[in-house]
VOBAKOL-222244 format. One record per residue (C-alpha): residue in one letter; chain; x, y, z. Coordinates in Angstrom, 2 decimals. Layout:
REM VOBAKOL-222244
+------+-------+---------+---------+---------+
: rest : kette :       X :       Y :       Z :
+------+-------+---------+---------+---------+
:    a :     A :       X :       Y :       Z :
...
+------+-------+---------+---------+---------+
REM end
This chain:
REM VOBAKOL-222244
+------+-------+---------+---------+---------+
: rest : kette :       X :       Y :       Z :
+------+-------+---------+---------+---------+
:    m :     A :   77.17 :   -3.19 :   64.11 :
:    s :     A :   80.70 :   -3.61 :   65.32 :
:    e :     A :   81.49 :   -6.75 :   63.33 :
:    k :     A :   81.28 :   -7.34 :   59.62 :
:    m :     A :   78.36 :   -9.47 :   58.46 :
:    d :     A :   79.06 :  -12.70 :   56.61 :
:    m :     A :   77.62 :  -12.30 :   53.13 :
:    h :     A :   76.79 :  -15.98 :   52.74 :
:    d :     A :   74.72 :  -15.91 :   55.94 :
:    l :     A :   73.07 :  -12.65 :   54.91 :
:    a :     A :   72.19 :  -13.95 :   51.45 :
:    r :     A :   70.76 :  -17.13 :   53.00 :
:    v :     A :   68.59 :  -15.17 :   55.45 :
:    n :     A :   67.17 :  -13.07 :   52.63 :
:    q :     A :   66.54 :  -16.22 :   50.60 :
:    l :     A :   64.85 :  -17.98 :   53.53 :
:    w :     A :   62.53 :  -15.04 :   54.09 :
:    g :     A :   61.39 :  -14.97 :   50.46 :
:    k :     A :   58.02 :  -16.48 :   51.42 :
:    v :     A :   57.60 :  -14.07 :   54.34 :
:    y :     A :   58.18 :  -10.77 :   52.55 :
:    p :     A :   54.86 :  -10.69 :   50.66 :
:    y :     A :   53.02 :  -10.92 :   53.99 :
:    l :     A :   55.20 :   -8.19 :   55.49 :
:    g :     A :   54.50 :   -6.11 :   52.39 :
:    d :     A :   50.78 :   -6.50 :   53.00 :
:    q :     A :   51.24 :   -5.38 :   56.60 :
:    v :     A :   53.15 :   -2.29 :   55.43 :
:    l :     A :   50.38 :   -1.45 :   52.97 :
:    g :     A :   47.90 :   -1.72 :   55.80 :
:    y :     A :   49.62 :    1.27 :   57.38 :
:    y :     A :   50.54 :    3.05 :   54.14 :
:    a :     A :   47.26 :    3.05 :   52.25 :
:    k :     A :   48.54 :    4.55 :   48.98 :
:    d :     A :   49.57 :    3.02 :   45.67 :
:    w :     A :   52.03 :    5.81 :   44.88 :
:    g :     A :   54.83 :    7.71 :   46.59 :
:    d :     A :   58.55 :    7.75 :   47.29 :
:    v :     A :   59.78 :    4.78 :   49.31 :
:    l :     A :   63.09 :    4.07 :   51.05 :
:    e :     A :   64.11 :    0.68 :   52.39 :
:    w :     A :   67.40 :    0.82 :   54.30 :
:    g :     A :   69.81 :   -1.83 :   55.44 :
:    p :     A :   71.29 :   -5.23 :   54.57 :
:    f :     A :   67.96 :   -7.02 :   55.04 :
:    s :     A :   66.38 :   -4.85 :   52.34 :
:    g :     A :   64.96 :   -6.10 :   49.09 :
:    g :     A :   62.20 :   -8.53 :   49.91 :
:    i :     A :   59.63 :   -6.03 :   51.18 :
:    s :     A :   60.51 :   -3.64 :   48.36 :
:    f :     A :   60.03 :   -6.39 :   45.80 :
:    a :     A :   56.63 :   -7.21 :   47.27 :
:    l :     A :   55.57 :   -3.55 :   47.25 :
:    q :     A :   56.82 :   -2.97 :   43.70 :
:    s :     A :   54.97 :   -6.03 :   42.43 :
:    k :     A :   51.70 :   -4.87 :   43.98 :
:    n :     A :   52.07 :   -1.15 :   43.23 :
:    p :     A :   54.35 :   -0.43 :   40.24 :
:    n :     A :   53.76 :    3.31 :   40.66 :
:    l :     A :   55.79 :    3.37 :   43.86 :
:    k :     A :   59.22 :    4.96 :   43.39 :
:    i :     A :   61.44 :    2.75 :   45.53 :
:    k :     A :   65.02 :    3.25 :   46.64 :
:    i :     A :   67.11 :    0.80 :   48.61 :
:    a :     A :   70.10 :    2.09 :   50.54 :
:    v :     A :   72.88 :    0.07 :   52.18 :
:    e :     A :   76.13 :    1.12 :   53.77 :
:    e :     A :   78.81 :   -1.50 :   53.12 :
:    e :     A :   80.34 :   -2.20 :   49.70 :
:    d :     A :   79.93 :   -5.98 :   49.95 :
:    v :     A :   76.25 :   -5.57 :   50.89 :
:    y :     A :   75.85 :   -3.17 :   47.97 :
:    r :     A :   77.20 :   -5.83 :   45.58 :
:    l :     A :   74.91 :   -8.47 :   47.10 :
:    m :     A :   71.92 :   -6.15 :   46.71 :
:    q :     A :   72.86 :   -5.43 :   43.08 :
:    k :     A :   72.75 :   -9.18 :   42.42 :
:    m :     A :   69.42 :   -9.55 :   44.21 :
:    l :     A :   67.91 :   -6.74 :   42.16 :
:    k :     A :   69.20 :   -8.17 :   38.89 :
:    d :     A :   68.23 :  -11.77 :   39.67 :
:    g :     A :   64.77 :  -10.68 :   40.80 :
:    g :     A :   64.15 :   -8.61 :   37.68 :
:    y :     A :   64.05 :   -5.32 :   39.59 :
:    g :     A :   67.31 :   -3.83 :   38.36 :
:    d :     A :   65.58 :   -1.17 :   36.29 :
:    k :     A :   62.66 :   -0.66 :   38.70 :
:    i :     A :   64.29 :   -0.10 :   42.09 :
:    h :     A :   67.18 :    2.34 :   42.59 :
:    l :     A :   70.13 :    1.30 :   44.76 :
:    d :     A :   72.14 :    3.82 :   46.80 :
:    k :     A :   74.87 :    3.81 :   49.42 :
:    s :     A :   74.13 :    5.51 :   52.71 :
:    r :     A :   74.85 :    5.23 :   56.39 :
:    l :     A :   71.83 :    5.23 :   58.66 :
:    i :     A :   73.12 :    8.18 :   60.67 :
:    p :     A :   73.09 :   10.36 :   58.73 :
:    l :     A :   71.07 :    9.28 :   55.72 :
:    v :     A :   72.29 :   10.96 :   52.53 :
:    y :     A :   68.83 :   12.25 :   51.65 :
:    g :     A :   67.36 :   15.66 :   52.27 :
:    d :     A :   64.54 :   16.52 :   54.62 :
:    q :     A :   61.04 :   15.26 :   53.77 :
:    a :     A :   62.20 :   13.06 :   50.88 :
:    f :     A :   60.06 :    9.94 :   51.39 :
:    d :     A :   56.45 :    8.98 :   51.93 :
:    l :     A :   57.39 :    5.58 :   53.35 :
:    v :     A :   60.56 :    4.41 :   55.10 :
:    i :     A :   61.17 :    0.74 :   55.94 :
:    i :     A :   63.91 :   -0.92 :   57.97 :
:    r :     A :   63.65 :   -4.66 :   58.60 :
:    g :     A :   66.18 :   -6.18 :   60.96 :
:    a :     A :   66.37 :   -2.74 :   62.52 :
:    y :     A :   67.54 :   -3.87 :   65.96 :
:    f :     A :   70.92 :   -4.76 :   64.54 :
:    f :     A :   71.39 :   -1.02 :   64.01 :
:    l :     A :   69.11 :    1.21 :   66.10 :
:    d :     A :   70.82 :    3.13 :   68.89 :
:    q :     A :   69.30 :    3.38 :   72.34 :
:    e :     A :   69.48 :    7.18 :   72.28 :
:    g :     A :   66.96 :    7.38 :   69.41 :
:    a :     A :   69.21 :    9.17 :   66.90 :
:    a :     A :   68.31 :    6.71 :   64.12 :
:    l :     A :   64.60 :    7.25 :   64.76 :
:    r :     A :   65.09 :   11.01 :   64.50 :
:    e :     A :   66.96 :   10.53 :   61.23 :
:    v :     A :   64.18 :    8.40 :   59.77 :
:    y :     A :   61.62 :   10.95 :   60.89 :
:    r :     A :   63.67 :   13.75 :   59.30 :
:    v :     A :   63.51 :   12.21 :   55.81 :
:    m :     A :   59.77 :   11.43 :   56.06 :
:    k :     A :   57.34 :   13.74 :   54.31 :
:    p :     A :   54.39 :   15.19 :   56.22 :
:    g :     A :   51.78 :   12.43 :   56.25 :
:    g :     A :   54.54 :    9.87 :   55.82 :
:    v :     A :   54.91 :    6.47 :   57.48 :
:    g :     A :   57.91 :    4.62 :   58.88 :
:    f :     A :   57.84 :    0.85 :   59.50 :
:    i :     A :   60.88 :   -0.19 :   61.50 :
:    g :     A :   61.69 :   -3.32 :   63.46 :
:    g :     A :   61.83 :   -7.06 :   63.19 :
:    g :     A :   59.67 :  -10.15 :   63.13 :
:    y :     A :   57.64 :  -12.31 :   60.79 :
:    g :     A :   54.71 :   -9.91 :   60.65 :
:    k :     A :   51.12 :  -10.39 :   61.74 :
:    n :     A :   49.90 :  -11.97 :   58.47 :
:    t :     A :   52.49 :  -14.70 :   57.90 :
:    p :     A :   51.04 :  -18.23 :   58.27 :
:    q :     A :   52.49 :  -20.26 :   61.11 :
:    t :     A :   53.36 :  -23.06 :   58.68 :
:    t :     A :   55.58 :  -20.64 :   56.75 :
:    i :     A :   57.25 :  -19.50 :   59.97 :
:    d :     A :   57.79 :  -23.07 :   61.17 :
:    g :     A :   59.55 :  -23.93 :   57.94 :
:    i :     A :   62.32 :  -21.38 :   58.39 :
:    a :     A :   62.37 :  -20.48 :   62.11 :
:    d :     A :   65.21 :  -22.73 :   63.30 :
:    e :     A :   67.65 :  -21.87 :   60.53 :
:    s :     A :   66.68 :  -18.21 :   60.58 :
:    r :     A :   67.28 :  -18.00 :   64.33 :
:    l :     A :   70.73 :  -19.55 :   63.97 :
:    l :     A :   71.75 :  -17.31 :   61.09 :
:    n :     A :   70.49 :  -14.12 :   62.73 :
:    d :     A :   72.41 :  -14.95 :   65.90 :
:    r :     A :   75.56 :  -15.47 :   63.85 :
:    l :     A :   74.96 :  -12.17 :   62.08 :
:    g :     A :   74.88 :  -10.40 :   65.43 :
:    r :     A :   71.23 :   -9.92 :   66.23 :
:    i :     A :   70.50 :   -7.74 :   69.26 :
:    r :     A :   67.44 :   -8.78 :   71.26 :
:    v :     A :   65.20 :   -5.99 :   72.50 :
:    t :     A :   62.15 :   -5.73 :   74.73 :
:    v :     A :   59.08 :   -3.54 :   74.58 :
:    d :     A :   60.40 :   -1.55 :   77.52 :
:    m :     A :   63.72 :   -0.97 :   75.71 :
:    l :     A :   61.85 :    0.30 :   72.66 :
:    r :     A :   59.66 :    2.61 :   74.69 :
:    e :     A :   62.74 :    4.09 :   76.33 :
:    m :     A :   64.37 :    4.52 :   72.90 :
:    v :     A :   61.28 :    6.32 :   71.65 :
:    r :     A :   61.24 :    8.54 :   74.73 :
:    k :     A :   64.87 :    9.52 :   74.24 :
:    s :     A :   64.24 :   10.23 :   70.55 :
:    g :     A :   61.73 :   12.93 :   71.49 :
:    l :     A :   59.20 :   11.40 :   69.10 :
:    s :     A :   56.75 :    9.86 :   71.56 :
:    d :     A :   53.81 :   11.63 :   69.91 :
:    h :     A :   54.75 :   10.17 :   66.53 :
:    v :     A :   55.80 :    6.59 :   67.26 :
:    k :     A :   53.78 :    3.53 :   68.27 :
:    v :     A :   55.19 :    0.19 :   69.40 :
:    v :     A :   53.52 :   -2.63 :   67.46 :
:    s :     A :   53.98 :   -6.06 :   69.04 :
:    e :     A :   51.81 :   -7.98 :   66.58 :
:    g :     A :   54.01 :  -10.27 :   64.49 :
:    g :     A :   57.27 :   -9.23 :   66.11 :
:    l :     A :   58.38 :   -5.91 :   67.52 :
:    w :     A :   57.93 :   -2.94 :   65.21 :
:    l :     A :   57.93 :    0.82 :   65.48 :
:    l :     A :   55.30 :    2.65 :   63.45 :
:    l :     A :   56.27 :    6.26 :   62.77 :
:    e :     A :   53.70 :    8.76 :   61.55 :
:    k :     A :   54.45 :   12.36 :   60.62 :
+------+-------+---------+---------+---------+
REM end
């Protein structure tokens, strides 16, 4: 991201998507079939999926990491207001590199990833680095395959406008496949086009 995100727009997007996150959480759990483990959600669109996962599986040890100070303060407020302040740990970290050691997490999530992923695949390699053997990464964007159309219809217009203002980068399946190829992780990454465009990493 070359330009600073507007915190009012970011907060509104996260609020709008409140009804979507439980469905995205269910999709994540369809790939990560465990009720325990170390979880990282990275980026300014974090929170909602983590809240959904924590509510369903309290044994998950979840960390959220964001880079910018103003996003960190917004996330602190979201955690406190949602009642997750003592359940989910908040860190500061760039995406490249992440501050965590190798093989630190069983599950890594990045929603709104195409604001940040580089075409050379360095971010994918970094996510893969911090995944434990047997771990899963769920990275991308979209409403998810389980979200009812009525829920989508209720927020789609405003969400589209806000995401454009925040600097959304539109990608295609071919662009993602080329990114995966350049990352050197073709044997470990699948492109999932159901409910958006997502990358499923498996280690």
